[in-house]
PASE-339870 format. One record per residue: x negated, y negated, z negated of N, C-alpha, C in turn. Coordinates in steps of 0.001 Angstrom, whole numbers, plus 500000, padded with zeros to 6 digits. Last residue first. Layout:
+--------+--------+--------+--------+---------+--------+--------+--------+--------+
!  neast ! nnorth !    nup ! caeast ! canorth !   caup !  ceast ! cnorth !    cup !
+--------+--------+--------+--------+---------+--------+--------+--------+--------+
!      X !      Y !      Z !      X !       Y !      Z !      X !      Y !      Z !
...
+--------+--------+--------+--------+---------+--------+--------+--------+--------+
//
This chain:
+--------+--------+--------+--------+---------+--------+--------+--------+--------+
!  neast ! nnorth !    nup ! caeast ! canorth !   caup !  ceast ! cnorth !    cup !
+--------+--------+--------+--------+---------+--------+--------+--------+--------+
! 493193 ! 499355 ! 489951 ! 493803 !  499183 ! 488722 ! 493029 ! 499463 ! 487536 !
! 492192 ! 497622 ! 492940 ! 491920 !  498633 ! 492019 ! 492643 ! 498453 ! 490478 !
! 493816 ! 496521 ! 495339 ! 493391 !  495916 ! 493933 ! 493321 ! 497104 ! 493487 !
! 494177 ! 495550 ! 498984 ! 493917 !  496558 ! 497790 ! 493406 ! 496117 ! 496552 !
! 495719 ! 495344 ! 501865 ! 494963 !  494816 ! 501134 ! 494994 ! 495829 ! 499659 !
! 496439 ! 495598 ! 505315 ! 496207 !  495992 ! 504047 ! 495503 ! 495396 ! 503229 !
! 497970 ! 493136 ! 507727 ! 497405 !  494546 ! 507311 ! 497585 ! 494869 ! 505998 !
! 499541 ! 490725 ! 507812 ! 497758 !  490701 ! 508136 ! 497244 ! 492362 ! 507892 !
! 501775 ! 491486 ! 507055 ! 501612 !  490932 ! 508491 ! 500111 ! 490915 ! 508988 !
! 501107 ! 493872 ! 504494 ! 501861 !  492785 ! 505102 ! 501554 ! 492330 ! 506570 !
! 501173 ! 495918 ! 501812 ! 501429 !  495877 ! 503406 ! 501956 ! 494600 ! 503518 !
! 498780 ! 496837 ! 499378 ! 499542 !  495698 ! 499828 ! 499839 ! 496004 ! 501234 !
! 498124 ! 498991 ! 496732 ! 497862 !  498790 ! 498117 ! 499014 ! 497932 ! 498627 !
! 496482 ! 499881 ! 493604 ! 497730 !  499065 ! 494259 ! 497348 ! 498891 ! 495606 !
! 495320 ! 502899 ! 492069 ! 495090 !  501769 ! 493129 ! 496551 ! 501148 ! 493478 !
! 493562 ! 505125 ! 490161 ! 494777 !  504330 ! 490384 ! 494667 ! 503075 ! 491332 !
! 491947 ! 508216 ! 489545 ! 492012 !  506843 ! 490013 ! 493361 ! 506402 ! 490077 !
! 492126 ! 510679 ! 488200 ! 492201 !  509663 ! 487300 ! 492203 ! 508099 ! 487879 !
! 490236 ! 512308 ! 490742 ! 490923 !  512286 ! 489711 ! 490961 ! 511201 ! 488878 !
! 489632 ! 509972 ! 493628 ! 489217 !  510978 ! 492791 ! 489926 ! 511230 ! 491513 !
! 490102 ! 509075 ! 497124 ! 490398 !  509099 ! 495732 ! 489953 ! 510250 ! 494803 !
! 489514 ! 506999 ! 499753 ! 488945 !  508118 ! 498982 ! 489394 ! 508093 ! 497530 !
! 491674 ! 506000 ! 502676 ! 490990 !  505757 ! 501185 ! 490493 ! 507021 ! 500469 !
! 491998 ! 504475 ! 505719 ! 491526 !  505568 ! 504892 ! 491064 ! 505248 ! 503564 !
! 494373 ! 502883 ! 507404 ! 493332 !  502867 ! 506663 ! 492877 ! 504355 ! 506223 !
! 496457 ! 501330 ! 510054 ! 495938 !  502451 ! 509435 ! 494733 ! 502293 ! 508627 !
! 499309 ! 499895 ! 511469 ! 498023 !  499389 ! 510634 ! 497814 ! 500741 ! 509997 !
! 500586 ! 498935 ! 514433 ! 500466 !  500049 ! 513344 ! 499027 ! 499623 ! 512542 !
! 501597 ! 495360 ! 514849 ! 500868 !  496532 ! 515238 ! 501017 ! 497522 ! 514160 !
! 504333 ! 493917 ! 516186 ! 503646 !  494320 ! 515015 ! 502775 ! 495418 ! 515284 !
! 506387 ! 493640 ! 518178 ! 504959 !  492789 ! 518236 ! 504091 ! 493088 ! 516975 !
! 508199 ! 495505 ! 518202 ! 506908 !  496080 ! 518764 ! 505828 ! 494970 ! 518810 !
! 510365 ! 496149 ! 516613 ! 509445 !  495023 ! 515923 ! 508022 ! 495446 ! 516517 !
! 511978 ! 498094 ! 517707 ! 512450 !  496775 ! 517880 ! 511478 ! 495871 ! 517204 !
! 511539 ! 500728 ! 515333 ! 511566 !  500323 ! 516585 ! 512479 ! 498959 ! 516781 !
! 509520 ! 499491 ! 512492 ! 510567 !  500219 ! 512953 ! 510764 ! 500004 ! 514313 !
! 505802 ! 499755 ! 512024 ! 506906 !  499013 ! 512023 ! 508122 ! 500000 ! 512726 !
! 503777 ! 501781 ! 509899 ! 504430 !  501603 ! 511415 ! 505589 ! 501049 ! 511192 !
! 501012 ! 502355 ! 508314 ! 502297 !  501673 ! 508382 ! 502582 ! 501334 ! 509709 !
! 499103 ! 504987 ! 506542 ! 499767 !  504300 ! 507956 ! 501016 ! 503682 ! 507660 !
! 496390 ! 506476 ! 505368 ! 497564 !  505612 ! 504992 ! 497859 ! 504935 ! 506432 !
! 494583 ! 509277 ! 504802 ! 495084 !  508205 ! 505764 ! 496146 ! 507830 ! 505366 !
! 492277 ! 510203 ! 502079 ! 493819 !  510210 ! 502409 ! 493721 ! 508911 ! 503739 !
! 489849 ! 512108 ! 500492 ! 490270 !  511192 ! 501554 ! 491728 ! 511311 ! 502053 !
! 490352 ! 513454 ! 497111 ! 489827 !  513333 ! 498488 ! 490205 ! 512097 ! 499189 !
! 492977 ! 514657 ! 494904 ! 491654 !  514067 ! 495127 ! 491047 ! 514247 ! 496579 !
! 496366 ! 513954 ! 495694 ! 495297 !  514795 ! 495305 ! 493910 ! 514108 ! 495718 !
! 498784 ! 511164 ! 494808 ! 497698 !  511761 ! 495616 ! 496753 ! 512561 ! 495088 !
! 501808 ! 510088 ! 494136 ! 500743 !  510820 ! 493759 ! 500041 ! 511341 ! 494839 !
! 503097 ! 506661 ! 494304 ! 502872 !  507914 ! 494892 ! 501728 ! 508819 ! 494541 !
! 505677 ! 504258 ! 494107 ! 504605 !  504907 ! 493489 ! 504590 ! 506317 ! 494297 !
! 506745 ! 501211 ! 495653 ! 506763 !  502679 ! 495286 ! 505555 ! 503229 ! 494915 !
! 508346 ! 498016 ! 496242 ! 507345 !  498657 ! 495883 ! 507880 ! 500198 ! 495519 !
! 509360 ! 495295 ! 498341 ! 509768 !  496531 ! 497770 ! 508244 ! 497039 ! 497332 !
! 509512 ! 493114 ! 500239 ! 509579 !  492726 ! 498619 ! 509947 ! 494195 ! 498094 !
! 511277 ! 494431 ! 503044 ! 510327 !  493355 ! 502392 ! 510498 ! 493311 ! 500817 !
! 511344 ! 497928 ! 502819 ! 511842 !  496675 ! 503293 ! 510983 ! 495766 ! 502467 !
! 509797 ! 500955 ! 503773 ! 509935 !  500055 ! 502983 ! 510503 ! 498839 ! 503624 !
! 510180 ! 504387 ! 503444 ! 510464 !  503359 ! 504334 ! 510799 ! 502025 ! 503500 !
! 507656 ! 506699 ! 502825 ! 508650 !  506050 ! 502418 ! 508739 ! 505056 ! 503667 !
! 506231 ! 509110 ! 503893 ! 506294 !  509045 ! 502525 ! 507503 ! 508159 ! 502155 !
! 505832 ! 511471 ! 506412 ! 506349 !  510224 ! 506002 ! 506404 ! 510569 ! 504430 !
! 502437 ! 512390 ! 507146 ! 503509 !  512929 ! 506675 ! 504195 ! 511567 ! 506000 !
! 499845 ! 511392 ! 507707 ! 500586 !  511825 ! 508803 ! 501841 ! 512301 ! 508253 !
! 498616 ! 510741 ! 505294 ! 498180 !  511924 ! 505987 ! 498984 ! 512368 ! 507057 !
! 501677 ! 509224 ! 504618 ! 500088 !  509551 ! 503968 ! 499909 ! 510650 ! 504755 !
! 503285 ! 506352 ! 506097 ! 502925 !  507635 ! 506176 ! 501629 ! 507947 ! 505241 !
! 506057 ! 504410 ! 506201 ! 504788 !  504593 ! 505624 ! 504375 ! 506038 ! 505572 !
! 507656 ! 501889 ! 508230 ! 507530 !  503485 ! 507757 ! 506167 ! 503717 ! 507468 !
! 509250 ! 499055 ! 507500 ! 507932 !  499777 ! 507706 ! 508059 ! 501028 ! 507238 !
! 511873 ! 496999 ! 508945 ! 511459 !  498200 ! 508112 ! 510147 ! 498860 ! 508465 !
! 511827 ! 493620 ! 509313 ! 511616 !  494862 ! 510142 ! 511333 ! 495741 ! 508944 !
! 512505 ! 491073 ! 508285 ! 513576 !  491970 ! 508898 ! 513294 ! 493220 ! 509314 !
! 509893 ! 490161 ! 507970 ! 510677 !  490813 ! 506904 ! 511603 ! 491429 ! 507148 !
! 507888 ! 488747 ! 509277 ! 508521 !  489924 ! 510108 ! 509445 ! 490890 ! 508751 !
! 507024 ! 486813 ! 507410 ! 507890 !  486558 ! 508552 ! 508408 ! 487479 ! 509460 !
! 507357 ! 488806 ! 504458 ! 506670 !  488057 ! 505394 ! 507537 ! 487389 ! 506454 !
! 506936 ! 490177 ! 501214 ! 507813 !  489598 ! 502220 ! 506961 ! 488665 ! 502990 !
! 504985 ! 493143 ! 501152 ! 504941 !  491742 ! 500860 ! 506220 ! 491292 ! 501819 !
! 505240 ! 496167 ! 499610 ! 505424 !  495556 ! 500794 ! 505760 ! 494166 ! 500499 !
! 503028 ! 498161 ! 497705 ! 503963 !  497034 ! 497653 ! 503864 ! 496129 ! 499092 !
! 502270 ! 501267 ! 496150 ! 502271 !  500459 ! 497452 ! 503250 ! 499419 ! 497493 !
! 500054 ! 502634 ! 494076 ! 501212 !  501802 ! 494204 ! 501156 ! 501154 ! 495503 !
! 498794 ! 506020 ! 493352 ! 498887 !  504829 ! 494344 ! 500219 ! 504119 ! 494027 !
! 496770 ! 507891 ! 491324 ! 498168 !  507310 ! 491433 ! 497969 ! 506020 ! 492349 !
! 495713 ! 511443 ! 491455 ! 495555 !  509785 ! 491607 ! 496749 ! 509462 ! 491799 !
! 496665 ! 513909 ! 491071 ! 495004 !  513740 ! 490720 ! 494942 ! 512076 ! 490524 !
! 499993 ! 513505 ! 490491 ! 498885 !  514150 ! 490792 ! 497519 ! 513714 ! 490333 !
! 503693 ! 513100 ! 490103 ! 502126 !  512782 ! 489628 ! 501128 ! 513850 ! 490381 !
! 505626 ! 513046 ! 493238 ! 505125 !  513825 ! 492106 ! 503626 ! 513295 ! 491703 !
! 505749 ! 512143 ! 495680 ! 506340 !  511160 ! 494555 ! 506272 ! 511959 ! 493224 !
! 505365 ! 512903 ! 498365 ! 504222 !  512401 ! 497513 ! 504654 ! 511611 ! 496240 !
! 508331 ! 511817 ! 500019 ! 507193 !  512694 ! 499609 ! 506101 ! 511918 ! 498910 !
! 510231 ! 509690 ! 500759 ! 510008 !  511300 ! 501402 ! 509135 ! 512081 ! 501062 !
! 512592 ! 507268 ! 499928 ! 511254 !  508118 ! 499603 ! 511344 ! 509521 ! 500048 !
! 515275 ! 506507 ! 500347 ! 514194 !  506068 ! 501390 ! 512804 ! 506638 ! 500899 !
! 516635 ! 507085 ! 498208 ! 517138 !  507591 ! 499574 ! 516123 ! 507297 ! 500601 !
! 515549 ! 505855 ! 496066 ! 515052 !  507213 ! 496422 ! 515531 ! 507637 ! 497689 !
! 514413 ! 502383 ! 497010 ! 515559 !  503286 ! 496676 ! 515103 ! 504823 ! 496812 !
! 511525 ! 500830 ! 495948 ! 512177 !  501402 ! 497283 ! 513202 ! 502709 ! 496770 !
! 512149 ! 498313 ! 493468 ! 511615 !  499720 ! 493929 ! 512472 ! 500007 ! 495056 !
! 511105 ! 494937 ! 494162 ! 512138 !  496069 ! 494055 ! 511690 ! 497367 ! 494129 !
! 508359 ! 493246 ! 492548 ! 508869 !  493745 ! 493665 ! 510157 ! 494622 ! 493310 !
! 507154 ! 492367 ! 490301 ! 508135 !  491411 ! 490811 ! 508871 ! 492140 ! 491881 !
! 505499 ! 494481 ! 489451 ! 506317 !  494340 ! 488756 ! 507434 ! 493241 ! 489154 !
! 503470 ! 494306 ! 491634 ! 504430 !  495539 ! 491565 ! 505585 ! 494996 ! 490479 !
! 503668 ! 490917 ! 493180 ! 503098 !  491876 ! 492294 ! 504088 ! 492960 ! 492134 !
! 503917 ! 489214 ! 496105 ! 504658 !  490156 ! 495227 ! 503648 ! 490929 ! 494417 !
! 502538 ! 488094 ! 498075 ! 503208 !  487358 ! 497186 ! 504143 ! 487960 ! 495945 !
! 499217 ! 489030 ! 499420 ! 500666 !  489326 ! 498919 ! 501409 ! 488404 ! 497813 !
! 496661 ! 488355 ! 499901 ! 497521 !  488902 ! 501118 ! 499116 ! 489195 ! 500495 !
! 495606 ! 487618 ! 497646 ! 496106 !  486548 ! 498276 ! 496838 ! 487135 ! 499417 !
! 494272 ! 489938 ! 496924 ! 495376 !  489421 ! 495942 ! 496232 ! 488564 ! 496902 !
! 491898 ! 490031 ! 498348 ! 492982 !  490971 ! 498551 ! 494452 ! 490544 ! 497790 !
! 490398 ! 488005 ! 497320 ! 490882 !  487845 ! 498530 ! 491885 ! 488859 ! 498934 !
! 489999 ! 488970 ! 494544 ! 490806 !  487785 ! 494789 ! 491270 ! 487507 ! 496337 !
! 488437 ! 491268 ! 494967 ! 489874 !  491311 ! 494631 ! 490422 ! 490148 ! 494757 !
! 486117 ! 490289 ! 496269 ! 486897 !  491192 ! 497070 ! 488304 ! 491283 ! 496277 !
! 485230 ! 488617 ! 494005 ! 485607 !  488024 ! 495410 ! 486341 ! 488847 ! 496215 !
! 484717 ! 490682 ! 492105 ! 485650 !  489677 ! 491704 ! 486159 ! 488811 ! 493311 !
! 482641 ! 491921 ! 493343 ! 483871 !  492639 ! 493133 ! 484999 ! 491640 ! 492928 !
! 480680 ! 490019 ! 493700 ! 481222 !  490448 ! 494693 ! 482575 ! 491332 ! 494537 !
! 480174 ! 489813 ! 490875 ! 480868 !  488539 ! 491534 ! 481418 ! 489101 ! 492783 !
! 479149 ! 492178 ! 490304 ! 480345 !  491754 ! 489715 ! 480932 ! 490622 ! 490255 !
! 476981 ! 492345 ! 491665 ! 478068 !  493267 ! 491898 ! 479447 ! 492770 ! 491420 !
! 475452 ! 490287 ! 490542 ! 475790 !  490093 ! 491928 ! 476988 ! 491169 ! 492302 !
! 475123 ! 491318 ! 488124 ! 475924 !  489941 ! 488279 ! 476305 ! 489774 ! 489556 !
! 473496 ! 493388 ! 488551 ! 474875 !  493651 ! 487959 ! 475866 ! 492305 ! 488073 !
! 471214 ! 492044 ! 489173 ! 471952 !  493028 ! 490023 ! 473277 ! 493137 ! 489643 !
+--------+--------+--------+--------+---------+--------+--------+--------+--------+
//
């Protein structure tokens, strides 16, 4: 049973990692002028990486629980602090990029959790740290 769970976790992580061409250490930091909230340390740590994609010209507005958190350009990364509980993450393309869909997910975090989330044209991907 443990080996099945391990293999499933490896397969899930492998599939998620392929969504992005950037690892957090390869991406540029989102400038502080485009960080709007959730920048203080908290119960859990969230790293968000915006992949460079075909729609890389479009700014992505990133929200946590409906509150603006950052604006991402292609190939950028930002760090966020989240409180324990369930949070809604939203990625909304800037005006003029209407062919892209709004991407929403919910994540549950507890104290000490750390996650990497990727945003690209296919949606969200995650890798636990």
